[in-house]
C-alpha positions in Angstrom: 10.6 -16.5 -16.2 9.2 -18.6 -19.1 10.5 -21.6 -20.2 9.5 -24.3 -18.0 13.1 -25.3 -16.9 12.7 -21.6 -15.0 9.9 -22.5 -13.0 10.3 -22.8 -9.1 10.0 -26.7 -8.1 6.8 -27.6 -6.5 6.8 -28.0 -3.2 5.0 -31.2 -1.8 2.6 -30.1 1.6 1.2 -32.7 3.7 -1.6 -35.1 2.9 -0.2 -35.4 -0.8 -0.8 -31.3 -1.7 1.3 -29.6 -4.0 2.1 -26.0 -3.9 3.3 -24.4 -7.6 2.9 -21.9 -9.8 -0.5 -21.8 -11.3 -1.1 -22.6 -15.3 -3.4 -21.2 -17.8 -5.4 -24.5 -18.0 -6.4 -23.6 -14.5 -7.6 -20.2 -14.7 -10.9 -21.1 -15.0 -11.1 -23.1 -11.4 -8.9 -20.3 -9.8 -11.5 -17.6 -11.3 -14.6 -20.6 -9.8 -12.8 -20.2 -6.1 -11.9 -16.9 -6.0 -15.4 -15.6 -6.7 -16.7 -18.4 -4.3 -14.7 -17.0 -1.4 -14.3 -13.7 -2.3 -16.4 -11.5 -4.7 -17.6 -11.9 -8.3 -15.4 -9.5 -9.4 -12.0 -11.4 -8.4 -12.1 -14.1 -11.3 -11.8 -11.0 -13.9 -9.1 -9.5 -11.5 -7.3 -12.5 -11.6 -7.3 -12.9 -15.0 -6.4 -9.4 -15.9 -3.1 -9.8 -13.7 -2.1 -13.2 -15.0 -2.6 -12.2 -18.5 -0.8 -9.1 -17.7 2.6 -8.5 -19.9 3.9 -7.3 -16.7 2.7 -9.7 -14.4 2.5 -13.0 -16.0 1.4 -16.7 -14.4 4.8 -16.3 -12.4 2.5 -13.8 -10.3 0.2 -16.7 -9.5 0.5 -19.6 -7.1 -1.8 -22.4 -5.9 -2.2 -25.4 -3.9 -3.8 -28.1 -5.9 -5.0 -31.8 -4.7 -4.5 -33.6 -7.4 -5.7 -31.9 -10.3 -8.0 -29.5 -8.0 -7.1 -26.3 -7.2 -7.9 -25.4 -3.4 -6.2 -22.3 -2.7 -4.2 -19.4 -4.2 -2.6 -16.2 -3.7 -1.5 -13.7 -6.1 1.6 -11.5 -5.6 1.6 -8.0 -7.1 4.8 -5.6 -7.8 4.5 -2.0 -6.4 6.5 0.8 -5.2 6.7 2.7 -2.1 8.6 6.2 -1.9 9.6 7.5 1.3 11.3 10.7 0.6 12.4 10.4 -2.7 14.1 7.2 -1.7 11.8 4.7 -3.9 11.6 1.4 -2.5 10.4 -1.9 -4.6 7.5 -3.4 -3.0 5.1 -6.7 -2.9 1.6 -7.1 -2.7 -0.2 -10.2 -1.9 -3.5 -9.7 -3.3 -6.2 -12.4 -4.3 -6.0 -15.4 -1.6 -8.4 -18.2 -1.1 -8.9 -21.4 0.1 -11.8 -23.9 -0.3 -13.9 -24.5 2.6 -12.8 -28.3 2.5 -9.3 -27.5 3.3 -9.2 -24.5 5.4 -7.3 -24.9 8.9 -4.3 -27.0 6.8 -1.7 -24.0 6.8 -2.3 -23.9 2.7 -2.5 -19.6 3.3 0.9 -19.6 5.6 2.7 -21.7 2.7 1.2 -19.6 -0.3 2.6 -16.3 1.7 5.8 -17.9 2.7 5.8 -18.4 -1.5 4.7 -14.8 -1.7 7.5 -13.8 0.6 10.2 -15.9 -0.8 9.1 -14.5 -5.0 9.1 -10.9 -3.3 12.8 -11.4 -2.0 13.7 -12.6 -5.5 12.3 -10.0 -7.1 14.8 -7.2 -4.9 11.4 -6.1 -2.9 12.5 -4.6 0.4 9.2 -4.4 2.0 5.5 -5.5 1.4 2.3 -3.5 1.7 -1.4 -4.9 1.5 -4.9 -4.1 3.0 -6.4 -7.3 4.2 -8.5 -8.9 6.7 -7.7 -7.7 10.5 -5.3 -8.6 12.2 -4.8 -11.6 10.6 -1.8 -10.8 8.5 -0.2 -10.0 11.7 0.3 -13.9 11.6 2.5 -13.5 8.6 4.9 -10.8 9.9 3.0 -7.8 8.4 2.2 -4.6 11.2 0.0 -2.2 10.9 1.6 1.1 10.0 0.1 3.8 7.5 -3.4 5.2 8.4 -5.9 5.0 5.8 -7.8 8.5 5.3 -11.5 8.7 6.1 -14.1 8.7 3.7 -16.5 11.9 4.6 -19.8 12.2 3.4 -21.0 15.5 1.0 -23.4 17.4 3.0 -24.6 19.0 -0.5 -22.8 18.9 -3.8 -20.4 22.4 -5.0 -23.3 24.3 -7.2 -23.2 24.7 -10.5 -24.5 25.2 -13.8 -25.0 22.8 -16.9 -23.7 19.0 -16.9 -20.1 18.7 -15.8 -17.5 17.2 -18.8 -17.4 13.7 -16.4 -16.5 10.3 -18.5 -15.3 7.1 -18.2 -11.4 7.2 -19.1 -9.8 5.3 -21.8 -6.4 3.9 -21.8 -5.2 7.2 -23.3 -6.0 9.0 -20.2 -3.9 7.1 -18.4 -0.6 9.7 -18.7 -3.1 12.3 -17.8 -4.1 10.5 -14.8 -1.0 9.2 -13.6 0.0 13.0 -14.1 -2.3 14.6 -11.7 -2.1 12.0 -9.1 1.8 12.6 -9.3 1.3 16.1 -8.4 -1.3 15.2 -5.8 1.0 12.2 -4.2 4.0 14.5 -4.0 2.6 16.5 -1.0 2.7 13.8 1.1 5.9 12.0 3.0 5.0 8.2 2.0 3.5 7.4 -1.3 2.6 4.6 -3.1 1.2 5.2 -6.6 -0.4 3.0 -9.1 1.8 1.1 -11.4 1.5 0.6 -15.3 -0.1 -2.5 -14.8 -2.8 -1.6 -12.5 -4.0 1.5 -14.6 -4.3 -0.7 -17.2 -6.5 -3.4 -14.5 -8.4 -0.5 -13.2 -9.8 0.2 -16.6 -11.0 -3.2 -17.3 -12.6 -4.4 -13.8 -15.4 -4.4 -12.2 -15.1 -2.7 -8.8 -14.9 0.2 -9.6 -14.8 3.1 -12.3 -11.8 5.7 -13.1 -13.5 8.9 -14.5 -11.7 12.1 -15.9 -13.1 15.9 -16.3 -12.5 17.3 -19.2 -11.5 21.2 -19.9 -11.3 22.5 -23.5 -10.0 19.1 -24.5 -7.5 18.3 -21.4 -8.1 16.4 -18.5 -8.3 18.9 -15.5 -9.2 16.1 -12.5 -9.7 12.2 -12.3 -11.3 10.2 -9.6 -12.3 6.8 -8.9 -16.1 5.6 -7.9 -17.4 2.6 -6.1 -20.7 1.4 -8.4 -23.7 3.1 -7.2 -25.1 0.9 -4.3 -28.8 1.6 -3.1 -27.9 5.0 -4.0 -25.0 5.5 -2.6 -21.2 6.1 -3.9 -17.9 6.3 -2.8 -15.3 9.1 -4.9 -11.8 8.0 -4.1 -8.0 9.0 -5.6 -9.2 12.4 -6.5 -6.9 14.9 -7.8 -7.6 18.0 -9.8 -5.6 20.5 -11.6 -7.0 23.4 -9.4 -9.7 23.8 -7.4 -12.5 24.8 -10.3 -11.5 21.3 -11.5 -12.1 19.7 -8.2 -15.6 21.3 -7.3 -16.7 20.2 -10.9 -15.5 16.7 -10.2 -17.7 16.0 -7.4 -20.3 18.0 -8.7 -20.1 15.6 -11.7 -19.8 12.5 -9.3 -22.7 13.5 -7.4 -24.6 13.5 -10.4 -24.4 9.8 -11.1 -27.0 9.3 -7.8 -29.1 12.2 -7.9 -30.6 12.4 -4.4 -28.3 9.8 -3.4 -25.7 10.2 -0.7 -22.0 10.8 -1.7 -19.3 10.1 0.1 -15.7 11.0 -0.9 -11.7 9.8 0.7 -10.3 12.9 2.3 -6.6 13.2 1.0 -5.6 16.0 3.8 -3.7 19.2 2.1 -4.5 18.4 -1.2 -6.5 20.6 -4.0 -9.5 18.4 -3.7 -9.5 18.4 0.2 -9.1 22.5 0.0 -11.9 22.8 -2.5 -14.4 20.6 -1.2 -14.1 21.8 2.6 -17.3 23.6 2.5 -19.3 20.5 0.8 -18.4 17.7 3.4 -19.4 16.6 7.4 -16.2 15.9 8.8 -17.2 13.5 11.5 -14.5 11.7 14.1 -13.6 8.3 12.8 -15.2 5.5 15.1 -12.2 3.1 14.5 -8.6 3.1 13.7 -8.1 1.8 9.8 -4.4 1.0 8.6 -2.3 -0.4 5.6 -0.2 -3.6 7.0 3.3 -3.1 6.2 5.6 -6.0 6.7 9.8 -5.6 6.7 11.7 -9.1 5.5 15.2 -7.7 6.3 15.1 -4.4 8.3 19.3 -4.0 7.8 18.7 -4.0 3.9 15.8 -0.9 4.5 17.9 0.4 6.7 20.8 0.9 4.3 18.3 1.8 1.5 17.2 5.0 3.5 20.8 6.1 4.9 20.6 9.1 2.4 16.9 10.5 3.7 18.2 9.3 7.3 21.1 11.7 6.5 19.3 14.4 5.0 17.1 14.5 8.2 20.5 14.6 10.7 21.9 17.3 8.3 18.9 19.3 8.3 18.6 19.2 12.2 22.0 20.4 12.4 23.1 17.5 14.8 26.9 16.6 14.2 27.0 12.9 15.3 30.3 12.6 13.5 32.1 9.6 14.2 29.5 8.5 16.6 27.1 5.6 15.4 23.2 5.7 15.1 21.7 2.8 17.3 18.4 1.0 17.1 17.8 -1.9 19.1 14.6 -3.8 18.3 15.6 -5.8 21.2 16.6 -9.4 19.3 18.6 -7.8 17.4 20.4 -3.7 17.1 21.7 -1.9 14.6 24.8 0.4 13.9 24.5 3.2 11.8 28.0 4.9 11.2 27.8 8.6 10.9 31.0 10.3 8.8 31.6 13.1 8.0 30.0 13.3 4.2 27.3 10.5 5.0 26.3 7.3 7.2 28.0 4.3 6.4 26.6 0.7 5.6 24.2 -0.8 8.6 25.7 -3.2 10.4 23.5 -5.8 12.7 24.4 -7.2 16.3 22.8 -9.4 18.5 20.2 -9.1 21.1 20.3 -5.2 23.1 18.2 -5.2 25.7 19.3 -1.3 27.1 20.6 0.7 24.0 19.4 3.6 25.8 22.9 3.2 27.9 24.2 3.7 24.9 22.3 6.5 23.5 20.5 4.5 21.1 16.7 3.9 20.5 15.1 1.0 21.5 11.5 0.0 19.0 9.8 -3.6 19.4 9.7 -5.1 16.1 6.3 -4.9 15.6 6.3 -1.3 15.4 9.1 -0.5 13.1 6.9 -0.4 10.0 5.0 2.2 11.8 8.0 4.1 13.2 9.4 4.1 9.5 6.2 4.9 7.7 3.8 5.8 10.2 2.1 9.0 11.2 3.3 9.1 15.0 6.7 9.2 14.9 9.3 8.1 17.4 7.6 10.2 20.0 4.3 9.6 19.2 4.8 6.0 19.1 7.0 6.5 22.4 3.8 8.0 24.3 1.5 4.8 23.7 4.1 1.7 23.6 7.1 1.7 26.5 9.0 -0.6 24.2 9.4 2.8 22.1 12.0 5.0 23.8 15.1 6.8 22.9 18.1 7.4 24.7 18.8 10.9 22.7 15.5 12.2 22.0 16.5 15.1 19.9 18.4 13.2 17.6 15.7 10.1 17.3 13.1 13.0 16.9 14.6 14.3 13.6 15.8 11.1 12.3 11.9 9.4 12.9 9.5 12.2 12.4 5.5 11.9 11.8 4.9 11.1 8.3 1.8 11.5 5.9 0.9 9.4 3.4 -1.1 8.3 0.6 -1.6 4.9 -1.1 -3.0 3.8 -4.2 -3.7 0.5 -4.0 -5.5 -2.1 -6.6 -8.7 -2.6 -3.9 -10.3 0.4 -2.3 -10.3 -0.3 2.0 -13.6 0.9 2.1 
């Protein structure tokens, strides 16, 4: 989308405002707005996105009042892996509105633009972090747990200075490989895109680090800037436990005598290597990533190979019978054949799916069912409107899932 003729048409809004794709001449205006309503570093982050060949100006929209930019949002391309199914996804970021223009529905209009652009780019879900509750107004629901940040009680012992240094562009393949190894342990994963790796090396809200051994990168992590003697280490991945301990020791050296917090990636090399050095305290409040499912049937169709493997692994034979999932206002039938699952068929309202051996799932809990840690059995314990007609079948199809999300912004 480079030629002017290919640009989406501007959308007139109330009071003479117009929503349209942002323009290079508006870079400074957008940066100023983002810095005023968010963080100063947001202006640089926006610049990195719109000047990147993988994203560019089509990724950003604005609402203008004449020549004045009064609201903006940016859509990033992501990919979420569920089992071995890779799902194209969108992530809305860098949202801001001028204070004088709040309360006019401008964010709602920009979210509509973002979702339309997301659909046009083939995304079957959207995932994001954001203001508590706010994005539920636009079809997002809480689904994936954000891992806790644990305090380092004492750094690992060691001699000398760990070979920790700021990452370079040439380190991206090694960092990505370490992250792939870590994320392969999880049922659900969102890796950094190639563009996101480039942006993270250049932005100011965090720093990527690598640890070397004999010239090879053996560990990596991402830290927030030291703030009053406190630092957060996230996205840590290591070749082995020795490298993981050296990584933690190197990060602790960045804030001598200060406090180090680490994001706990359960089951990974780093989690195992650090277990004797951390304080484990129960989390006071739930923290989760948002997920939006714009087209339930389209997503279920993508997931048919995974659902079939879960079905056969459980030894359940339902050949010739449909799997029925109702969100009450609509329902979805998945035919079971001898060699796999047929295409999803969408039907109308179904208030009693249990009568046909189906499952009922309130639509606002569907993201948690498909991507979350509770599975259908766990959700059924806390929600009367999540239940199964055939318990064994649906527990096999929708088990509890582990997840690991790497997003542009750290949710801490």
